[in-house]
Backbone as CSV, one residue per row, in Angstrom:
resi,resn,N_x,N_y,N_z,CA_x,CA_y,CA_z,C_x,C_y,C_z
1,MET,121.122,100.379,88.139,120.002,100.975,88.699,119.192,99.979,89.638
2,PRO,118.836,100.349,90.924,117.882,99.592,91.616,116.624,99.548,91.038
3,VAL,115.999,98.345,91.198,114.482,98.172,90.732,113.616,97.790,91.925
4,LEU,112.359,98.411,91.957,111.494,98.107,92.872,110.411,97.753,91.989
5,SER,109.890,96.584,92.151,108.903,95.799,91.348,107.584,95.505,92.292
6,GLU,106.404,95.560,91.597,105.188,95.258,92.398,105.177,93.427,92.216
7,LYS,104.487,93.019,93.209,104.014,91.668,93.110,103.075,91.087,92.117
8,PRO,102.862,90.086,91.606,103.821,88.962,91.748,105.086,89.276,90.699
9,ILE,106.168,88.599,90.997,107.271,88.926,90.148,107.399,87.871,89.082
10,ALA,106.652,86.765,88.996,106.632,85.935,87.985,105.325,85.199,88.096
11,GLU,105.207,84.288,87.240,103.864,83.530,87.231,103.913,81.887,88.014
12,ASP,105.262,81.722,88.092,105.842,80.512,89.032,107.095,80.769,89.539
13,TRP,107.404,79.716,90.290,108.734,79.703,91.329,109.735,79.990,90.439
14,GLU,110.049,79.010,89.305,110.910,79.248,88.069,111.288,80.622,87.497
15,GLN,110.245,80.832,87.177,110.571,82.536,86.595,110.802,83.609,87.676
16,ALA,110.409,83.151,88.981,110.862,84.083,90.017,112.162,84.234,90.259
17,ALA,112.709,82.739,90.465,113.872,82.377,90.716,115.033,83.027,89.565
18,ALA,114.655,82.825,88.419,115.403,83.308,87.188,115.592,84.840,87.320
19,THR,114.271,85.585,87.690,114.306,87.201,87.827,115.318,87.534,88.636
20,VAL,115.193,86.758,89.992,116.203,87.110,91.024,117.627,87.006,90.717
21,ARG,118.062,85.859,90.006,119.201,85.555,89.552,119.911,86.554,88.314
22,GLN,118.919,86.890,87.612,119.288,87.906,86.743,119.961,89.370,87.494
23,ALA,119.154,89.410,88.546,119.321,90.920,88.952,120.665,90.484,89.878
24,GLU,120.909,89.559,90.473,122.079,89.239,91.256,123.188,89.204,90.052
25,ASP,122.916,88.754,88.985,124.184,88.713,88.108,124.547,89.828,87.624
26,ALA,123.619,90.924,87.558,123.841,92.215,87.012,124.254,93.365,87.889
27,GLY,124.468,92.691,89.401,124.590,93.247,90.618,123.469,94.417,90.981
28,LEU,122.482,94.101,90.607,121.488,95.207,90.692,120.395,94.859,92.035
29,LEU,120.352,95.885,92.537,119.101,95.833,93.794,118.023,95.879,93.450
30,PHE,117.277,94.905,93.700,116.223,94.179,93.424,114.912,93.865,94.484
31,MET,114.033,94.524,94.751,112.732,94.530,95.513,111.575,94.264,95.400
32,ILE,110.914,93.635,96.145,109.369,93.405,95.716,108.498,94.342,96.659
33,ALA,107.565,95.191,96.408,106.834,95.841,97.198,105.485,95.965,96.653
34,GLU,104.444,95.862,97.593,103.047,95.840,97.648,102.229,95.887,99.099
35,ASN,102.258,97.237,99.647,101.762,97.273,100.866,101.274,99.067,100.873
36,TYR,100.544,99.079,102.085,99.745,100.067,102.103,100.431,101.335,102.896
37,ARG,101.609,100.780,103.601,102.268,101.689,104.450,102.647,103.110,103.559
38,ARG,103.163,102.768,102.411,103.793,104.203,101.614,102.297,105.005,101.002
39,ALA,101.030,104.690,101.249,100.194,105.382,100.611,99.762,106.510,101.544
40,PRO,100.046,107.825,100.827,99.843,108.921,101.713,98.571,109.283,103.006
41,VAL,97.532,108.272,102.642,96.696,108.419,103.534,97.185,107.662,104.938
42,MET,97.560,106.486,104.711,98.254,105.866,105.986,99.353,106.558,106.751
43,ARG,100.085,107.096,105.835,101.299,108.015,106.607,100.720,109.075,107.319
44,LYS,99.694,109.470,106.703,98.763,110.766,107.713,98.149,110.099,108.969
45,ALA,97.464,108.990,108.639,96.684,108.361,109.680,97.958,108.084,110.929
46,ARG,98.993,107.608,110.387,100.019,107.121,111.476,100.445,108.466,112.243
47,LYS,100.519,109.529,111.683,100.706,110.999,112.170,99.863,111.318,112.844
48,LEU,98.575,110.941,112.647,97.430,111.532,113.457,97.336,110.631,114.701
49,ILE,97.578,109.402,114.820,97.752,108.546,115.909,98.998,109.009,116.661
50,GLU,100.024,109.100,116.014,101.171,109.130,117.217,101.192,110.975,117.750
51,SER,100.265,111.621,117.102,100.206,113.247,117.766,98.939,113.105,118.979
52,GLY,98.165,112.188,118.697,97.072,111.885,119.712,95.749,112.911,119.370
53,ALA,95.986,113.265,117.837,94.950,114.366,117.388,93.674,113.661,117.133
54,ILE,93.577,112.245,117.038,92.505,111.528,116.657,92.022,110.343,118.142
55,GLY,92.876,110.705,119.148,92.360,110.149,120.294,93.640,108.916,120.489
56,GLU,93.091,108.075,121.573,94.088,107.089,121.549,93.711,105.785,120.900
57,LEU,94.691,105.098,120.167,94.396,103.868,119.615,93.604,103.111,120.428
58,ARG,92.406,102.419,120.081,91.801,101.254,120.917,91.788,99.952,120.054
59,SER,91.599,100.159,118.961,91.156,99.091,118.082,91.591,99.284,116.342
60,LEU,92.082,98.367,115.683,92.141,98.517,114.203,90.979,97.465,113.626
61,HIS,90.260,98.119,112.523,89.380,97.219,111.952,89.704,97.535,110.456
62,CYS,89.604,96.498,109.435,89.634,97.004,108.170,88.310,96.156,107.481
63,ASP,87.581,96.934,106.490,86.713,96.142,105.804,87.378,96.203,104.254
64,HIS,87.449,95.148,103.744,87.805,95.349,102.285,87.193,94.405,101.144
65,TYR,86.677,95.050,100.496,85.659,94.305,99.586,86.014,94.870,98.188
66,LYS,86.319,93.681,97.147,86.636,94.067,96.045,86.359,92.867,94.971
67,TYR,86.383,92.937,93.649,86.280,91.945,92.768,87.554,91.657,92.094
68,LEU,87.896,90.657,92.317,89.259,90.392,91.915,89.357,89.200,90.866
69,PHE,89.039,89.200,89.496,89.353,88.367,88.815,91.009,88.192,88.013
70,THR,91.225,86.978,88.020,92.650,86.846,87.397,92.714,85.257,86.729
71,GLU,93.469,85.323,85.865,93.685,83.982,85.196,95.340,83.433,85.693
72,LYS,95.734,83.894,86.469,97.024,83.676,86.792,97.291,82.551,87.607
73,SER,98.011,81.549,86.935,98.183,80.170,87.462,98.534,79.995,88.908
74,TYR,99.387,80.687,89.414,99.639,80.954,90.805,98.939,81.255,91.873
75,PHE,97.811,82.261,91.360,96.598,82.655,92.211,95.470,81.474,92.153
76,LEU,95.303,80.780,90.850,94.055,79.952,90.915,94.527,78.453,91.381
77,GLN,95.747,78.165,91.822,96.098,76.920,92.319,96.084,76.973,93.928
78,MET,95.767,78.087,94.430,95.702,78.472,95.941,94.564,78.188,96.478
79,LYS,94.374,77.102,97.727,93.026,77.232,98.331,92.467,78.302,98.999
80,HIS,93.596,79.157,99.725,93.012,80.362,100.432,93.747,81.349,99.664
81,PRO,93.719,81.918,98.749,94.281,83.221,98.178,94.345,84.284,98.880
82,TYR,93.121,84.603,99.532,93.210,85.921,100.295,93.960,86.004,101.498
83,LEU,93.737,84.930,102.268,94.868,84.502,103.441,96.597,84.611,103.297
84,VAL,96.615,84.047,101.922,97.937,83.763,101.590,98.436,84.844,100.893
85,ASP,97.880,85.384,100.039,98.387,86.303,99.061,98.000,88.035,99.345
86,VAL,96.844,87.981,100.063,96.197,89.437,99.621,96.558,90.070,101.322
87,VAL,95.764,89.371,102.312,95.928,89.981,103.738,97.025,90.588,104.258
88,VAL,98.215,89.893,103.762,99.356,90.007,104.556,99.618,91.436,104.326
89,HIS,99.226,92.088,103.367,99.465,93.844,103.362,98.487,94.595,104.424
90,HIS,97.531,93.994,104.692,96.761,94.646,105.618,97.009,94.297,107.139
91,LEU,97.547,93.148,107.262,98.226,92.669,108.729,99.492,93.617,108.757
92,ASP,100.341,93.762,107.899,101.158,94.702,107.865,101.040,96.266,108.039
93,LEU,99.824,96.553,107.660,99.214,97.986,107.911,98.929,98.142,109.632
94,PHE,98.396,96.928,109.930,98.242,96.842,111.408,99.287,97.484,112.236
95,ARG,100.397,96.434,111.901,101.617,96.619,112.659,102.155,97.928,112.351
96,TYR,102.183,98.431,111.347,102.704,99.729,111.085,101.864,101.004,111.850
97,LEU,100.689,101.230,111.769,99.403,102.118,112.540,99.677,101.795,114.038
98,SER,99.867,100.687,114.274,100.127,100.347,115.857,101.318,100.320,116.627
99,GLY,102.382,100.262,115.612,103.631,100.241,116.105,103.898,98.823,116.971
100,ALA,103.077,97.956,117.002,103.096,96.582,117.981,103.239,95.427,116.888
101,GLU,103.886,94.550,117.276,103.667,93.184,116.630,102.402,92.296,117.048
102,GLY,101.748,91.505,115.864,100.676,90.749,116.577,101.091,89.452,117.544
103,GLN,100.164,89.076,118.231,100.771,88.199,119.608,99.904,86.908,119.138
104,TRP,98.445,86.800,118.606,98.019,85.775,118.201,96.880,86.044,117.055
105,ILE,96.414,85.098,116.274,95.543,85.151,115.448,94.469,84.369,115.126
106,PHE,93.386,84.750,114.734,92.485,83.619,114.353,91.661,84.152,112.790
107,ALA,91.725,83.044,111.942,91.342,83.720,110.618,90.494,82.267,110.051
108,ARG,89.119,82.877,109.428,88.417,81.930,108.799,88.202,82.512,107.265
109,SER,88.874,81.284,106.513,88.854,81.637,105.037,87.536,80.663,104.631
110,TYR,86.805,81.300,103.644,85.871,80.638,103.132,85.493,81.015,101.667
111,ARG,84.855,80.369,100.971,84.432,80.328,99.682,82.951,81.127,99.655
112,PRO,83.014,82.366,99.259,81.642,82.983,98.937,80.830,82.225,97.765
113,GLU,79.544,82.132,98.016,78.301,81.409,97.156,78.663,82.158,95.912
114,GLY,78.569,81.646,94.840,78.757,82.080,93.553,80.170,82.517,92.847
115,SER,81.121,82.002,94.150,82.319,82.633,93.549,83.086,82.062,92.163
116,TRP,83.749,82.622,91.537,84.535,82.553,90.326,85.684,81.671,90.428
117,HIS,86.191,81.619,91.861,87.505,80.861,91.981,87.108,79.597,93.085
118,PRO,88.050,78.502,92.636,87.812,77.222,93.387,88.008,77.284,95.141
119,GLY,88.788,78.293,95.258,89.231,78.362,96.502,88.156,79.313,97.437
120,ASN,88.857,79.903,98.619,88.250,80.554,99.720,88.649,81.971,99.320
121,LEU,87.943,82.929,98.796,88.265,84.176,98.282,87.329,85.227,99.485
122,ALA,87.114,84.616,100.895,86.492,85.536,101.809,87.327,85.167,102.839
123,LEU,87.388,86.255,103.841,87.857,86.044,104.954,87.652,86.771,106.188
124,ASP,87.324,86.305,107.316,87.008,86.959,108.606,88.583,86.707,109.560
125,LEU,89.048,87.869,110.084,90.204,87.758,110.812,90.174,88.704,112.117
126,VAL,90.667,87.800,113.482,91.127,88.811,114.552,92.444,88.442,114.986
127,MET,93.181,89.582,115.445,94.162,89.460,115.825,94.842,90.462,117.086
128,GLU,95.267,89.992,118.258,95.732,90.601,119.298,97.088,91.371,118.903
129,MET,97.074,92.793,119.247,98.507,93.030,118.806,99.229,93.231,120.094
130,GLY,100.546,93.466,120.165,101.471,93.495,121.477,101.231,94.605,122.446
131,ASP,100.355,95.576,121.882,100.012,96.667,122.723,98.810,96.735,123.466
132,GLY,97.969,95.372,123.252,96.896,95.250,123.865,95.594,95.272,123.184
133,ASN,95.928,96.237,122.010,94.765,96.369,121.184,94.556,95.345,120.364
134,MET,93.133,95.147,119.886,92.781,94.226,118.764,92.519,94.488,117.611
135,ALA,92.876,93.955,116.435,92.913,94.074,115.095,91.899,93.273,114.529
136,SER,90.904,93.581,113.582,90.117,92.735,112.788,90.086,93.142,111.651
137,PHE,89.527,92.342,110.983,89.979,92.266,109.171,88.244,91.312,108.707
138,THR,87.730,91.978,107.728,86.661,91.376,107.103,86.692,91.369,105.663
139,GLY,86.469,90.771,104.645,86.651,90.892,103.281,86.344,90.038,102.332
140,SER,86.075,90.201,101.026,85.728,89.406,100.057,86.587,89.775,98.687
141,LEU,87.076,89.009,98.023,87.778,89.143,96.573,86.656,88.636,95.485
142,ASN,85.612,88.673,95.885,84.339,88.283,95.192,83.183,89.104,95.115
143,HIS,83.272,90.201,95.589,82.420,91.233,95.903,81.949,92.099,94.449
144,GLN,80.857,92.013,94.227,80.249,92.462,92.712,79.597,93.526,93.041
145,GLY,79.771,94.439,94.296,78.699,95.369,94.718,79.170,96.764,94.178
146,GLY,79.903,97.124,93.345,80.401,98.272,92.932,81.707,98.841,93.475
147,GLY,82.695,98.253,93.019,84.087,98.487,93.390,84.710,98.466,94.333
148,ASP,85.845,98.934,94.522,86.735,98.728,95.547,86.196,99.420,96.669
149,HIS,86.470,98.949,98.056,86.147,99.712,99.077,86.992,99.474,100.372
150,LEU,87.890,100.141,101.038,88.647,99.697,102.063,88.482,100.595,103.033
151,GLU,88.237,100.220,104.276,87.974,101.319,105.499,88.618,100.806,106.464
152,ARG,89.298,101.760,107.358,89.919,101.390,108.603,89.556,102.019,109.545
153,ARG,89.031,101.377,110.748,88.776,102.718,111.785,89.813,102.281,112.754
154,LEU,90.309,103.373,113.385,91.481,103.736,114.171,91.500,103.921,115.463
155,ALA,91.097,105.188,115.757,91.183,105.303,116.926,89.714,105.919,117.713
156,ASP,89.890,106.483,118.824,88.796,107.210,119.660,87.760,108.070,118.560
157,ARG,88.504,108.941,117.936,87.980,109.978,117.355,88.549,109.967,115.552
158,GLY,88.873,108.846,115.070,88.991,109.073,113.523,89.091,107.579,113.030
159,HIS,89.294,107.600,111.628,89.150,106.732,110.676,89.768,106.752,109.510
160,SER,90.016,105.991,108.384,90.257,106.579,107.125,89.584,105.781,106.278
161,ARG,89.346,106.267,105.095,88.362,105.519,104.062,89.132,105.656,102.888
162,ASP,89.344,104.582,102.150,89.836,104.546,100.707,88.545,104.030,99.688
163,ASP,88.248,104.720,98.941,87.110,104.194,97.863,87.878,103.905,96.487
164,HIS,89.433,104.105,96.541,89.887,103.662,95.088,91.159,102.715,95.944
165,PRO,91.704,101.676,94.810,92.560,100.613,95.721,93.932,101.522,95.736
166,ALA,94.310,102.342,94.772,95.569,103.054,95.475,95.497,104.136,96.073
167,GLY,94.063,104.200,96.613,94.208,105.385,97.674,94.229,106.852,97.074
168,ARG,93.712,107.060,95.964,93.842,108.492,95.638,92.628,109.083,95.892
169,SER,91.782,108.542,96.421,90.606,109.246,96.912,90.417,109.195,98.352
170,ALA,91.573,108.701,99.112,91.599,108.157,100.477,91.691,109.625,101.266
171,HIS,91.197,109.339,102.556,91.237,110.595,103.559,91.436,109.983,104.921
172,SER,91.929,110.440,105.839,91.701,110.338,107.076,91.140,111.612,108.028
173,VAL,89.885,111.444,108.401,89.142,112.280,109.060,88.788,112.023,110.515
174,PRO,88.668,112.920,111.312,88.330,112.864,112.730,86.797,112.152,112.840
175,GLY,86.469,111.842,113.593,85.014,111.357,113.937,84.775,109.803,113.667
């Protein structure tokens, strides 16, 4: 039976490689997934963009603030965990919603004051998409201000907002 697993698949490279070898030896299809493309709100947002219901796509912006504490060694060893391990999913979402690839990117990763992590848990980023639109991102994994929040501004007359990390309270709305 095929296996779809969330990341990370292991605490370190050796464990991950062993897991992949086990799946190969057993003849199993083994995949890792952790992205926003499959969230119902993002599928709805893409349909709204494609149909023109929320106007022409002008830019993409994501605010992502949450408190993420973990003792996982791979995460603690990263100097730029937000940049290396987290924002890739938001960048993929920009690609999914716009239907364009990024052309160039500028990112500033930094350590928020009072952070529990020795590395940089905050990030500001801007990227030009292949269709000429701009995408921007700002966030912190050291935000202690009241739960997860993810908002994406999409087009002339629409945006989406997720107040739960799994998108269960998310919606795409005109305006």
